[in-house]
DOKE-713321 format. One record per residue: residue number from 1; residue in three letters; x, y, z of N, C-alpha, C, O, CB in turn. Coordinates in nm, 2 decimals, m for minus. Glycine has a CB too. Example, Ala and Ser with C-alpha at 12.3 -4.5 7.8 and 13.67 -1.06 7.14 Angstrom:
<recs>
+-----+--------+--------+--------+--------+--------+--------+--------+--------+--------+--------+--------+--------+--------+--------+--------+--------+
! num ! residu !   n.xx !   n.yy !   n.zz !  ca.xx !  ca.yy !  ca.zz !   c.xx !   c.yy !   c.zz !   o.xx !   o.yy !   o.zz !  cb.xx !  cb.yy !  cb.zz !
+-----+--------+--------+--------+--------+--------+--------+--------+--------+--------+--------+--------+--------+--------+--------+--------+--------+
!   1 !    ALA !   1.32 !  m0.57 !   0.78 !   1.23 !  m0.45 !   0.78 !   1.32 !  m0.33 !   0.78 !   1.42 !  m0.33 !   0.85 !   1.13 !  m0.45 !   0.90 !
!   2 !    SER !   1.28 !  m0.22 !   0.71 !   1.37 !  m0.11 !   0.71 !   1.29 !   0.00 !   0.79 !   1.34 !   0.11 !   0.80 !   1.41 !  m0.06 !   0.57 !
+-----+--------+--------+--------+--------+--------+--------+--------+--------+--------+--------+--------+--------+--------+--------+--------+--------+
</recs>
This chain:
<recs>
+-----+--------+--------+--------+--------+--------+--------+--------+--------+--------+--------+--------+--------+--------+--------+--------+--------+
! num ! residu !   n.xx !   n.yy !   n.zz !  ca.xx !  ca.yy !  ca.zz !   c.xx !   c.yy !   c.zz !   o.xx !   o.yy !   o.zz !  cb.xx !  cb.yy !  cb.zz !
+-----+--------+--------+--------+--------+--------+--------+--------+--------+--------+--------+--------+--------+--------+--------+--------+--------+
!   1 !    MET ! m13.41 !  10.01 ! m17.12 ! m13.46 !   9.89 ! m17.06 ! m13.54 !   9.92 ! m16.93 ! m13.65 !   9.86 ! m16.90 ! m13.35 !   9.79 ! m17.03 !
!   2 !    ASP ! m13.49 !  10.01 ! m16.85 ! m13.56 !  10.05 ! m16.73 ! m13.70 !  10.11 ! m16.76 ! m13.79 !  10.08 ! m16.69 ! m13.48 !  10.14 ! m16.65 !
!   3 !    ALA ! m13.70 !  10.19 ! m16.86 ! m13.83 !  10.25 ! m16.90 ! m13.94 !  10.15 ! m16.94 ! m14.05 !  10.16 ! m16.91 ! m13.81 !  10.36 ! m17.01 !
!   4 !    ALA ! m13.89 !  10.05 ! m17.01 ! m13.98 !   9.94 ! m17.06 ! m14.03 !   9.86 ! m16.94 ! m14.15 !   9.82 ! m16.93 ! m13.91 !   9.85 ! m17.16 !
!   5 !    LEU ! m13.95 !   9.83 ! m16.84 ! m13.99 !   9.76 ! m16.72 ! m14.08 !   9.84 ! m16.64 ! m14.18 !   9.79 ! m16.58 ! m13.87 !   9.72 ! m16.64 !
!   6 !    ASP ! m14.06 !   9.97 ! m16.63 ! m14.15 !  10.06 ! m16.56 ! m14.29 !  10.07 ! m16.62 ! m14.39 !  10.07 ! m16.55 ! m14.09 !  10.20 ! m16.54 !
!   7 !    ILE ! m14.29 !  10.07 ! m16.75 ! m14.42 !  10.08 ! m16.83 ! m14.49 !   9.94 ! m16.81 ! m14.61 !   9.94 ! m16.79 ! m14.40 !  10.11 ! m16.98 !
!   8 !    ALA ! m14.42 !   9.83 ! m16.81 ! m14.48 !   9.70 ! m16.79 ! m14.54 !   9.69 ! m16.65 ! m14.65 !   9.64 ! m16.63 ! m14.38 !   9.59 ! m16.81 !
!   9 !    ALA ! m14.46 !   9.74 ! m16.55 ! m14.51 !   9.74 ! m16.41 ! m14.64 !   9.83 ! m16.40 ! m14.73 !   9.79 ! m16.33 ! m14.40 !   9.79 ! m16.32 !
!  10 !    LEU ! m14.64 !   9.94 ! m16.47 ! m14.75 !  10.03 ! m16.46 ! m14.88 !   9.96 ! m16.52 ! m14.98 !   9.97 ! m16.46 ! m14.72 !  10.16 ! m16.54 !
!  11 !    VAL ! m14.86 !   9.90 ! m16.63 ! m14.97 !   9.83 ! m16.70 ! m15.02 !   9.72 ! m16.61 ! m15.14 !   9.70 ! m16.59 ! m14.93 !   9.77 ! m16.83 !
!  12 !    LEU ! m14.93 !   9.64 ! m16.54 ! m14.97 !   9.53 ! m16.45 ! m15.05 !   9.59 ! m16.33 ! m15.14 !   9.53 ! m16.29 ! m14.85 !   9.45 ! m16.41 !
!  13 !    VAL ! m15.00 !   9.70 ! m16.28 ! m15.07 !   9.76 ! m16.16 ! m15.21 !   9.80 ! m16.20 ! m15.31 !   9.78 ! m16.13 ! m14.99 !   9.88 ! m16.10 !
!  14 !    LEU ! m15.22 !   9.87 ! m16.32 ! m15.35 !   9.91 ! m16.37 ! m15.45 !   9.80 ! m16.39 ! m15.56 !   9.80 ! m16.35 ! m15.34 !  10.00 ! m16.49 !
!  15 !    LEU ! m15.40 !   9.69 ! m16.45 ! m15.48 !   9.57 ! m16.48 ! m15.52 !   9.51 ! m16.34 ! m15.64 !   9.47 ! m16.33 ! m15.41 !   9.47 ! m16.56 !
!  16 !    GLY ! m15.43 !   9.49 ! m16.25 ! m15.46 !   9.44 ! m16.12 ! m15.56 !   9.52 ! m16.04 ! m15.65 !   9.47 ! m15.98 ! m15.33 !   9.42 ! m16.04 !
!  17 !    ALA ! m15.54 !   9.65 ! m16.05 ! m15.64 !   9.74 ! m15.98 ! m15.78 !   9.73 ! m16.05 ! m15.88 !   9.73 ! m15.98 ! m15.59 !   9.88 ! m15.98 !
!  18 !    PHE ! m15.78 !   9.72 ! m16.18 ! m15.91 !   9.71 ! m16.25 ! m15.98 !   9.58 ! m16.21 ! m16.10 !   9.57 ! m16.19 ! m15.89 !   9.71 ! m16.40 !
!  19 !    LEU ! m15.90 !   9.47 ! m16.20 ! m15.96 !   9.34 ! m16.16 ! m16.01 !   9.34 ! m16.02 ! m16.12 !   9.29 ! m15.99 ! m15.86 !   9.23 ! m16.18 !
!  20 !    CYS ! m15.94 !   9.41 ! m15.93 ! m15.98 !   9.42 ! m15.79 ! m16.11 !   9.51 ! m15.78 ! m16.20 !   9.48 ! m15.70 ! m15.87 !   9.48 ! m15.70 !
!  21 !    LEU ! m16.11 !   9.61 ! m15.86 ! m16.23 !   9.70 ! m15.87 ! m16.35 !   9.62 ! m15.92 ! m16.46 !   9.63 ! m15.87 ! m16.21 !   9.82 ! m15.96 !
!  22 !    THR ! m16.34 !   9.54 ! m16.02 ! m16.45 !   9.46 ! m16.07 ! m16.49 !   9.36 ! m15.97 ! m16.61 !   9.33 ! m15.96 ! m16.41 !   9.39 ! m16.20 !
!  23 !    ALA ! m16.40 !   9.30 ! m15.89 ! m16.44 !   9.21 ! m15.78 ! m16.53 !   9.29 ! m15.68 ! m16.63 !   9.24 ! m15.63 ! m16.32 !   9.15 ! m15.71 !
!  24 !    ALA ! m16.49 !   9.41 ! m15.65 ! m16.57 !   9.49 ! m15.55 ! m16.71 !   9.52 ! m15.61 ! m16.81 !   9.52 ! m15.54 ! m16.49 !   9.62 ! m15.51 !
!  25 !    ILE ! m16.71 !   9.56 ! m15.73 ! m16.84 !   9.59 ! m15.80 ! m16.93 !   9.47 ! m15.81 ! m17.05 !   9.48 ! m15.79 ! m16.82 !   9.65 ! m15.94 !
!  26 !    GLY ! m16.87 !   9.36 ! m15.84 ! m16.94 !   9.23 ! m15.84 ! m17.00 !   9.20 ! m15.71 ! m17.12 !   9.15 ! m15.70 ! m16.86 !   9.12 ! m15.89 !
!  27 !    LEU ! m16.93 !   9.22 ! m15.60 ! m16.99 !   9.19 ! m15.47 ! m17.11 !   9.28 ! m15.44 ! m17.20 !   9.24 ! m15.37 ! m16.88 !   9.22 ! m15.36 !
!  28 !    LEU ! m17.11 !   9.40 ! m15.49 ! m17.22 !   9.49 ! m15.46 ! m17.34 !   9.47 ! m15.56 ! m17.45 !   9.48 ! m15.52 ! m17.17 !   9.64 ! m15.48 !
!  29 !    ARG ! m17.31 !   9.43 ! m15.68 ! m17.41 !   9.41 ! m15.78 ! m17.49 !   9.28 ! m15.79 ! m17.61 !   9.27 ! m15.81 ! m17.36 !   9.44 ! m15.91 !
!  30 !    PHE ! m17.41 !   9.17 ! m15.76 ! m17.48 !   9.04 ! m15.77 ! m17.57 !   9.01 ! m15.66 ! m17.55 !   9.06 ! m15.55 ! m17.37 !   8.93 ! m15.78 !
!  31 !    ARG ! m17.67 !   8.93 ! m15.69 ! m17.78 !   8.91 ! m15.59 ! m17.75 !   8.79 ! m15.50 ! m17.77 !   8.80 ! m15.38 ! m17.91 !   8.90 ! m15.66 !
!  32 !    ASP ! m17.72 !   8.68 ! m15.55 ! m17.71 !   8.56 ! m15.47 ! m17.57 !   8.53 ! m15.43 ! m17.47 !   8.58 ! m15.49 ! m17.77 !   8.44 ! m15.55 !
!  33 !    VAL ! m17.55 !   8.44 ! m15.33 ! m17.43 !   8.41 ! m15.27 ! m17.33 !   8.35 ! m15.37 ! m17.21 !   8.39 ! m15.37 ! m17.45 !   8.32 ! m15.15 !
!  34 !    PRO ! m17.37 !   8.25 ! m15.45 ! m17.27 !   8.19 ! m15.54 ! m17.21 !   8.29 ! m15.64 ! m17.09 !   8.28 ! m15.67 ! m17.33 !   8.07 ! m15.62 !
!  35 !    SER ! m17.29 !   8.38 ! m15.69 ! m17.24 !   8.48 ! m15.78 ! m17.15 !   8.57 ! m15.71 ! m17.04 !   8.61 ! m15.77 ! m17.36 !   8.56 ! m15.85 !
!  36 !    ARG ! m17.18 !   8.61 ! m15.59 ! m17.09 !   8.70 ! m15.52 ! m16.96 !   8.63 ! m15.49 ! m16.85 !   8.70 ! m15.49 ! m17.16 !   8.75 ! m15.39 !
!  37 !    LEU ! m16.96 !   8.50 ! m15.45 ! m16.84 !   8.43 ! m15.43 ! m16.75 !   8.42 ! m15.55 ! m16.63 !   8.44 ! m15.54 ! m16.87 !   8.29 ! m15.37 !
!  38 !    HIS ! m16.81 !   8.40 ! m15.66 ! m16.74 !   8.40 ! m15.79 ! m16.67 !   8.53 ! m15.81 ! m16.55 !   8.54 ! m15.85 ! m16.83 !   8.36 ! m15.91 !
!  39 !    ALA ! m16.74 !   8.64 ! m15.79 ! m16.69 !   8.78 ! m15.81 ! m16.58 !   8.81 ! m15.71 ! m16.49 !   8.88 ! m15.74 ! m16.80 !   8.88 ! m15.80 !
!  40 !    ALA ! m16.59 !   8.75 ! m15.59 ! m16.50 !   8.79 ! m15.49 ! m16.37 !   8.71 ! m15.50 ! m16.26 !   8.76 ! m15.46 ! m16.56 !   8.76 ! m15.35 !
!  41 !    THR ! m16.37 !   8.59 ! m15.56 ! m16.25 !   8.51 ! m15.56 ! m16.17 !   8.52 ! m15.70 ! m16.05 !   8.54 ! m15.69 ! m16.28 !   8.37 ! m15.54 !
!  42 !    LYS ! m16.24 !   8.50 ! m15.81 ! m16.17 !   8.49 ! m15.93 ! m16.09 !   8.62 ! m15.97 ! m15.97 !   8.61 ! m15.98 ! m16.27 !   8.46 ! m16.04 !
!  43 !    PRO ! m16.15 !   8.73 ! m15.99 ! m16.08 !   8.85 ! m16.03 ! m15.99 !   8.91 ! m15.92 ! m15.88 !   8.97 ! m15.95 ! m16.17 !   8.96 ! m16.08 !
!  44 !    GLN ! m16.02 !   8.89 ! m15.80 ! m15.95 !   8.94 ! m15.69 ! m15.81 !   8.87 ! m15.68 ! m15.71 !   8.94 ! m15.66 ! m16.02 !   8.93 ! m15.56 !
!  45 !    VAL ! m15.81 !   8.74 ! m15.69 ! m15.68 !   8.67 ! m15.68 ! m15.59 !   8.70 ! m15.80 ! m15.47 !   8.72 ! m15.78 ! m15.71 !   8.52 ! m15.67 !
!  46 !    LEU ! m15.65 !   8.71 ! m15.92 ! m15.57 !   8.74 ! m16.03 ! m15.52 !   8.89 ! m16.02 ! m15.41 !   8.92 ! m16.07 ! m15.65 !   8.72 ! m16.16 !
!  47 !    GLY ! m15.60 !   8.98 ! m15.97 ! m15.56 !   9.11 ! m15.95 ! m15.44 !   9.13 ! m15.85 ! m15.35 !   9.20 ! m15.88 ! m15.67 !   9.20 ! m15.90 !
!  48 !    VAL ! m15.45 !   9.05 ! m15.75 ! m15.34 !   9.05 ! m15.65 ! m15.21 !   8.99 ! m15.71 ! m15.10 !   9.04 ! m15.69 ! m15.37 !   8.97 ! m15.52 !
!  49 !    MET ! m15.22 !   8.89 ! m15.79 ! m15.11 !   8.83 ! m15.86 ! m15.05 !   8.93 ! m15.96 ! m14.92 !   8.94 ! m15.97 ! m15.15 !   8.70 ! m15.94 !
!  50 !    LEU ! m15.13 !   9.01 ! m16.03 ! m15.07 !   9.11 ! m16.12 ! m15.01 !   9.22 ! m16.05 ! m14.90 !   9.27 ! m16.09 ! m15.19 !   9.16 ! m16.21 !
!  51 !    VAL ! m15.06 !   9.26 ! m15.94 ! m15.00 !   9.37 ! m15.86 ! m14.87 !   9.32 ! m15.80 ! m14.77 !   9.39 ! m15.80 ! m15.09 !   9.42 ! m15.75 !
!  52 !    ALA ! m14.86 !   9.20 ! m15.76 ! m14.74 !   9.14 ! m15.70 ! m14.63 !   9.13 ! m15.81 ! m14.51 !   9.16 ! m15.79 ! m14.76 !   9.00 ! m15.64 !
!  53 !    ALA ! m14.67 !   9.09 ! m15.93 ! m14.58 !   9.09 ! m16.05 ! m14.53 !   9.23 ! m16.08 ! m14.41 !   9.25 ! m16.11 ! m14.64 !   9.03 ! m16.17 !
!  54 !    ALA ! m14.61 !   9.33 ! m16.07 ! m14.57 !   9.47 ! m16.09 ! m14.47 !   9.51 ! m15.99 ! m14.38 !   9.58 ! m16.02 ! m14.69 !   9.56 ! m16.10 !
!  55 !    ILE ! m14.49 !   9.48 ! m15.87 ! m14.40 !   9.51 ! m15.76 ! m14.27 !   9.45 ! m15.79 ! m14.16 !   9.51 ! m15.77 ! m14.45 !   9.47 ! m15.62 !
!  56 !    ALA ! m14.27 !   9.32 ! m15.82 ! m14.14 !   9.25 ! m15.85 ! m14.07 !   9.32 ! m15.97 ! m13.95 !   9.33 ! m15.97 ! m14.17 !   9.10 ! m15.88 !
!  57 !    LEU ! m14.14 !   9.36 ! m16.07 ! m14.08 !   9.42 ! m16.19 ! m14.02 !   9.56 ! m16.15 ! m13.91 !   9.60 ! m16.19 ! m14.18 !   9.44 ! m16.30 !
!  58 !    SER ! m14.10 !   9.63 ! m16.07 ! m14.05 !   9.77 ! m16.04 ! m13.94 !   9.77 ! m15.94 ! m13.85 !   9.86 ! m15.95 ! m14.17 !   9.85 ! m15.99 !
!  59 !    MET ! m13.93 !   9.68 ! m15.85 ! m13.82 !   9.67 ! m15.75 ! m13.69 !   9.61 ! m15.81 ! m13.58 !   9.65 ! m15.76 ! m13.87 !   9.60 ! m15.63 !
!  60 !    ARG ! m13.71 !   9.52 ! m15.90 ! m13.59 !   9.46 ! m15.97 ! m13.49 !   9.40 ! m15.87 ! m13.37 !   9.42 ! m15.87 ! m13.52 !   9.56 ! m16.05 !
!  61 !    SER ! m13.55 !   9.32 ! m15.77 ! m13.47 !   9.25 ! m15.67 ! m13.53 !   9.11 ! m15.64 ! m13.65 !   9.10 ! m15.63 ! m13.47 !   9.34 ! m15.54 !
!  62 !    TRP ! m13.44 !   9.02 ! m15.64 ! m13.48 !   8.88 ! m15.61 ! m13.53 !   8.86 ! m15.47 ! m13.61 !   8.78 ! m15.44 ! m13.37 !   8.78 ! m15.63 !
!  63 !    THR ! m13.49 !   8.95 ! m15.37 ! m13.54 !   8.94 ! m15.24 ! m13.69 !   8.98 ! m15.23 ! m13.76 !   8.92 ! m15.15 ! m13.46 !   9.02 ! m15.14 !
!  64 !    VAL ! m13.73 !   9.07 ! m15.32 ! m13.87 !   9.11 ! m15.32 ! m13.95 !   9.00 ! m15.38 ! m14.06 !   8.97 ! m15.34 ! m13.88 !   9.24 ! m15.41 !
!  65 !    VAL ! m13.90 !   8.93 ! m15.49 ! m13.97 !   8.82 ! m15.55 ! m13.99 !   8.71 ! m15.45 ! m14.10 !   8.65 ! m15.44 ! m13.89 !   8.77 ! m15.67 !
!  66 !    VAL ! m13.88 !   8.68 ! m15.37 ! m13.89 !   8.58 ! m15.27 ! m14.00 !   8.62 ! m15.16 ! m14.07 !   8.53 ! m15.11 ! m13.76 !   8.55 ! m15.20 !
!  67 !    ALA ! m14.01 !   8.74 ! m15.13 ! m14.10 !   8.79 ! m15.03 ! m14.25 !   8.79 ! m15.08 ! m14.34 !   8.77 ! m15.01 ! m14.07 !   8.93 ! m14.98 !
!  68 !    LEU ! m14.26 !   8.80 ! m15.22 ! m14.40 !   8.81 ! m15.28 ! m14.45 !   8.67 ! m15.31 ! m14.57 !   8.65 ! m15.32 ! m14.39 !   8.89 ! m15.41 !
!  69 !    ILE ! m14.37 !   8.57 ! m15.32 ! m14.41 !   8.43 ! m15.35 ! m14.51 !   8.38 ! m15.24 ! m14.61 !   8.33 ! m15.27 ! m14.29 !   8.34 ! m15.36 !
!  70 !    PRO ! m14.48 !   8.40 ! m15.11 ! m14.57 !   8.35 ! m15.01 ! m14.70 !   8.43 ! m15.01 ! m14.81 !   8.37 ! m14.98 ! m14.51 !   8.36 ! m14.87 !
!  71 !    VAL ! m14.70 !   8.55 ! m15.05 ! m14.82 !   8.63 ! m15.06 ! m14.92 !   8.58 ! m15.16 ! m15.04 !   8.56 ! m15.14 ! m14.79 !   8.78 ! m15.09 !
!  72 !    VAL ! m14.86 !   8.55 ! m15.28 ! m14.94 !   8.49 ! m15.39 ! m14.99 !   8.35 ! m15.35 ! m15.10 !   8.32 ! m15.38 ! m14.86 !   8.49 ! m15.52 !
!  73 !    LEU ! m14.90 !   8.27 ! m15.29 ! m14.94 !   8.13 ! m15.26 ! m15.05 !   8.13 ! m15.15 ! m15.14 !   8.05 ! m15.16 ! m14.82 !   8.05 ! m15.21 !
!  74 !    ILE ! m15.04 !   8.22 ! m15.06 ! m15.15 !   8.23 ! m14.95 ! m15.28 !   8.27 ! m15.02 ! m15.38 !   8.22 ! m14.98 ! m15.11 !   8.32 ! m14.84 !
!  75 !    GLN ! m15.27 !   8.37 ! m15.11 ! m15.40 !   8.41 ! m15.18 ! m15.46 !   8.29 ! m15.26 ! m15.58 !   8.27 ! m15.25 ! m15.37 !   8.53 ! m15.27 !
!  76 !    LEU ! m15.37 !   8.22 ! m15.33 ! m15.42 !   8.11 ! m15.41 ! m15.48 !   8.00 ! m15.32 ! m15.57 !   7.92 ! m15.36 ! m15.31 !   8.05 ! m15.49 !
!  77 !    ALA ! m15.43 !   7.98 ! m15.20 ! m15.48 !   7.88 ! m15.11 ! m15.60 !   7.92 ! m15.03 ! m15.69 !   7.83 ! m15.01 ! m15.37 !   7.84 ! m15.01 !
!  78 !    THR ! m15.61 !   8.04 ! m14.99 ! m15.71 !   8.08 ! m14.89 ! m15.84 !   8.13 ! m14.96 ! m15.95 !   8.11 ! m14.91 ! m15.66 !   8.18 ! m14.80 !
!  79 !    ALA ! m15.83 !   8.19 ! m15.08 ! m15.95 !   8.24 ! m15.15 ! m16.05 !   8.13 ! m15.18 ! m16.17 !   8.15 ! m15.16 ! m15.91 !   8.32 ! m15.27 !
!  80 !    PRO ! m16.01 !   8.02 ! m15.25 ! m16.11 !   7.92 ! m15.28 ! m16.16 !   7.85 ! m15.15 ! m16.28 !   7.82 ! m15.14 ! m16.04 !   7.81 ! m15.36 !
!  81 !    LEU ! m16.08 !   7.84 ! m15.05 ! m16.12 !   7.78 ! m14.92 ! m16.22 !   7.87 ! m14.86 ! m16.32 !   7.82 ! m14.80 ! m16.00 !   7.75 ! m14.83 !
!  82 !    ASN ! m16.20 !   7.99 ! m14.85 ! m16.29 !   8.09 ! m14.80 ! m16.42 !   8.09 ! m14.87 ! m16.53 !   8.09 ! m14.81 ! m16.23 !   8.23 ! m14.80 !
!  83 !    ALA ! m16.42 !   8.09 ! m15.00 ! m16.54 !   8.08 ! m15.08 ! m16.62 !   7.96 ! m15.06 ! m16.74 !   7.96 ! m15.05 ! m16.51 !   8.10 ! m15.23 !
!  84 !    HIS ! m16.55 !   7.84 ! m15.04 ! m16.62 !   7.72 ! m15.02 ! m16.69 !   7.72 ! m14.88 ! m16.81 !   7.68 ! m14.87 ! m16.52 !   7.60 ! m15.02 !
!  85 !    MET ! m16.62 !   7.77 ! m14.78 ! m16.68 !   7.78 ! m14.65 ! m16.80 !   7.87 ! m14.64 ! m16.90 !   7.84 ! m14.58 ! m16.58 !   7.82 ! m14.54 !
!  86 !    VAL ! m16.79 !   7.99 ! m14.71 ! m16.90 !   8.08 ! m14.71 ! m17.02 !   8.03 ! m14.78 ! m17.13 !   8.04 ! m14.74 ! m16.85 !   8.22 ! m14.77 !
!  87 !    GLY ! m16.99 !   7.97 ! m14.90 ! m17.10 !   7.91 ! m14.98 ! m17.17 !   7.79 ! m14.90 ! m17.29 !   7.78 ! m14.91 ! m17.05 !   7.86 ! m15.11 !
!  88 !    ARG ! m17.09 !   7.71 ! m14.84 ! m17.15 !   7.60 ! m14.76 ! m17.24 !   7.66 ! m14.64 ! m17.35 !   7.60 ! m14.62 ! m17.04 !   7.51 ! m14.70 !
!  89 !    GLN ! m17.19 !   7.76 ! m14.58 ! m17.27 !   7.82 ! m14.47 ! m17.40 !   7.88 ! m14.52 ! m17.50 !   7.88 ! m14.46 ! m17.18 !   7.92 ! m14.39 !
!  90 !    ALA ! m17.39 !   7.95 ! m14.64 ! m17.50 !   8.01 ! m14.69 ! m17.61 !   7.91 ! m14.73 ! m17.73 !   7.93 ! m14.72 ! m17.47 !   8.10 ! m14.82 !
!  91 !    TYR ! m17.56 !   7.79 ! m14.78 ! m17.65 !   7.69 ! m14.81 ! m17.72 !   7.63 ! m14.69 ! m17.84 !   7.61 ! m14.69 ! m17.58 !   7.57 ! m14.89 !
!  92 !    ARG ! m17.65 !   7.62 ! m14.58 ! m17.71 !   7.57 ! m14.46 ! m17.80 !   7.67 ! m14.40 ! m17.90 !   7.63 ! m14.33 ! m17.59 !   7.53 ! m14.36 !
!  93 !    ASN ! m17.77 !   7.80 ! m14.41 ! m17.87 !   7.90 ! m14.36 ! m17.99 !   7.91 ! m14.44 ! m18.09 !   7.97 ! m14.40 ! m17.79 !   8.03 ! m14.35 !
!  94 !    GLY ! m17.99 !   7.86 ! m14.56 ! m18.10 !   7.88 ! m14.65 ! m18.11 !   8.01 ! m14.73 ! m18.21 !   8.04 ! m14.78 ! m18.23 !   7.87 ! m14.57 !
!  95 !    THR ! m17.99 !   8.07 ! m14.74 ! m17.99 !   8.20 ! m14.81 ! m17.95 !   8.18 ! m14.96 ! m17.95 !   8.28 ! m15.04 ! m17.89 !   8.29 ! m14.75 !
!  96 !    VAL ! m17.93 !   8.05 ! m15.00 ! m17.91 !   8.02 ! m15.15 ! m18.04 !   7.99 ! m15.21 ! m18.12 !   7.91 ! m15.16 ! m17.80 !   7.91 ! m15.16 !
!  97 !    ASP ! m18.07 !   8.05 ! m15.33 ! m18.19 !   8.01 ! m15.40 ! m18.17 !   7.88 ! m15.46 ! m18.10 !   7.86 ! m15.56 ! m18.22 !   8.12 ! m15.51 !
!  98 !    GLU ! m18.23 !   7.78 ! m15.41 ! m18.21 !   7.64 ! m15.45 ! m18.27 !   7.61 ! m15.59 ! m18.23 !   7.52 ! m15.65 ! m18.27 !   7.54 ! m15.35 !
!  99 !    ALA ! m18.36 !   7.70 ! m15.63 ! m18.42 !   7.68 ! m15.77 ! m18.32 !   7.71 ! m15.88 ! m18.33 !   7.66 ! m15.99 ! m18.54 !   7.76 ! m15.78 !
! 100 !    THR ! m18.22 !   7.79 ! m15.85 ! m18.12 !   7.82 ! m15.95 ! m18.00 !   7.73 ! m15.95 ! m17.91 !   7.74 ! m16.04 ! m18.07 !   7.96 ! m15.92 !
! 101 !    LEU ! m17.99 !   7.63 ! m15.86 ! m17.88 !   7.54 ! m15.86 ! m17.90 !   7.43 ! m15.97 ! m18.01 !   7.38 ! m15.98 ! m17.87 !   7.47 ! m15.72 !
! 102 !    VAL ! m17.80 !   7.40 ! m16.04 ! m17.81 !   7.30 ! m16.14 ! m17.80 !   7.16 ! m16.08 ! m17.88 !   7.08 ! m16.11 ! m17.70 !   7.32 ! m16.25 !
! 103 !    VAL ! m17.70 !   7.14 ! m15.99 ! m17.69 !   7.02 ! m15.92 ! m17.68 !   7.05 ! m15.77 ! m17.61 !   7.14 ! m15.73 ! m17.56 !   6.94 ! m15.97 !
! 104 !    ASP ! m17.76 !   6.99 ! m15.69 ! m17.76 !   7.01 ! m15.55 ! m17.71 !   6.88 ! m15.48 ! m17.78 !   6.79 ! m15.45 ! m17.91 !   7.04 ! m15.50 !
! 105 !    GLU ! m17.58 !   6.88 ! m15.46 ! m17.52 !   6.77 ! m15.40 ! m17.54 !   6.76 ! m15.24 ! m17.51 !   6.66 ! m15.18 ! m17.37 !   6.76 ! m15.43 !
! 106 !    LEU ! m17.58 !   6.87 ! m15.19 ! m17.60 !   6.87 ! m15.04 ! m17.74 !   6.84 ! m15.00 ! m17.77 !   6.84 ! m14.88 ! m17.56 !   7.00 ! m14.99 !
! 107 !    ALA ! m17.84 !   6.82 ! m15.09 ! m17.98 !   6.80 ! m15.06 ! m17.99 !   6.66 ! m14.99 ! m17.92 !   6.57 ! m15.02 ! m18.06 !   6.81 ! m15.19 !
! 108 !    ASP ! m18.09 !   6.65 ! m14.91 ! m18.12 !   6.52 ! m14.84 ! m18.18 !   6.43 ! m14.95 ! m18.27 !   6.47 ! m15.03 ! m18.22 !   6.54 ! m14.72 !
! 109 !    ARG ! m18.14 !   6.31 ! m14.94 ! m18.19 !   6.21 ! m15.04 ! m18.27 !   6.10 ! m14.97 ! m18.24 !   5.98 ! m14.98 ! m18.07 !   6.14 ! m15.12 !
! 110 !    SER ! m18.37 !   6.14 ! m14.90 ! m18.45 !   6.05 ! m14.83 ! m18.58 !   6.02 ! m14.90 ! m18.66 !   5.94 ! m14.85 ! m18.48 !   6.10 ! m14.69 !
+-----+--------+--------+--------+--------+--------+--------+--------+--------+--------+--------+--------+--------+--------+--------+--------+--------+
</recs>
């Protein structure tokens, strides 16, 4: 049973590391701010959640699980908020290609 939990933890760590790596590569490869924000938030948060699950499996302790719950909740709360604020500021600075926007809810309607 211990070997199966260790293998599951290993798989979760590898998947989480792969997702975090794809987030980093996406930040480097994508050109515009909305694409970079998508790459920075979606796989990174899931990667951190998988790594936290792997830590919980490998440590086999409820105190570790209780300590990891705030880490995951803070990631889930702050990553979308951070992406929203960065995207809004990029729009205000004019660094977003407005021609590629499908709906522009922030445009002046005068």
